[in-house]
N, C-alpha and C positions, 0 to 999 in steps of 0.2 A: 219879311224884307220890304223896304220902302222904295218906291220909284226914285232913282237918282242917288241911292245910298250905296257906297262902296262899289262904284263902277270902275272896272279896270280901264285905265287910259294910258296912252303913250305920253311920255314926258319929253319936252324939247331937249335936244342935245346941249343947247346952251345952258340948261339947268341940270345937267348931269345925265340926261337921257334915261332910257329904260321905261319900265311900267310903274304906275302909281295907282293907288286907290283914291278915287275922288268922290265927294259927296256934295250935295247942295243943288240949288236951282239951276246952276250952269250946266249940270249934267242931267237933271230931271227934265228940263224943258224940251230938249231935242228928243228924248225918249218918249215923253208924253205926246208930243206932236206927231211922231212917227206912228205911235200906237193908234191915235185917233184917225190918222190918214188911212191906216190899214182897216180899221173898223168901218170907216165911211166907204172905202172901196168894196169891202165885203158886202155891205148892204146894197150895193148897186148890182151885184151878181144875181143872175136868175137861176143858176144851177144848184144852189145850196138851199132848197126849199125847207128841208127839215130843220136845218140850223137857223134859218130865218124865222121859223115859228118860235124858237127859243128867244131870239132877239125881240120879236114882237110882244112876247110875254113881259119883257122888261120895259119897253118904251115903244111908242108909235114911231114908225120910221120917219114920218114928216117932222117929228120933233128933233131929229138929228141935225136939222138945219140951224138950230140955235144952241147956245151954251147950256141951257137947262136940260135939253134932251141928251146931249153928249154927257153931261155930268151924271144924269140918271142912269145911262147905260154903263158908264165906268163904275159907278157905285154898285150896280147890279152884278157886274162880272168880278168885282173884287171880293165878294163874299165867299 
């Protein structure tokens, strides 16, 4: 499955209402943004030391302040 592919979404009542499957950047962008926000919040926690060691194996935490570091972490967890 690809991020932003076949996401169940509510459809406006003016267009028939109900639920529809949506795909594309309009659905992928908010999902990716939320995912990165959760990852950044996780890295600021001090109670998850064993999990943090796994993250450190993928990328140095200070690299998460730029796009290349976030990209490296996302690639590592997508394998």
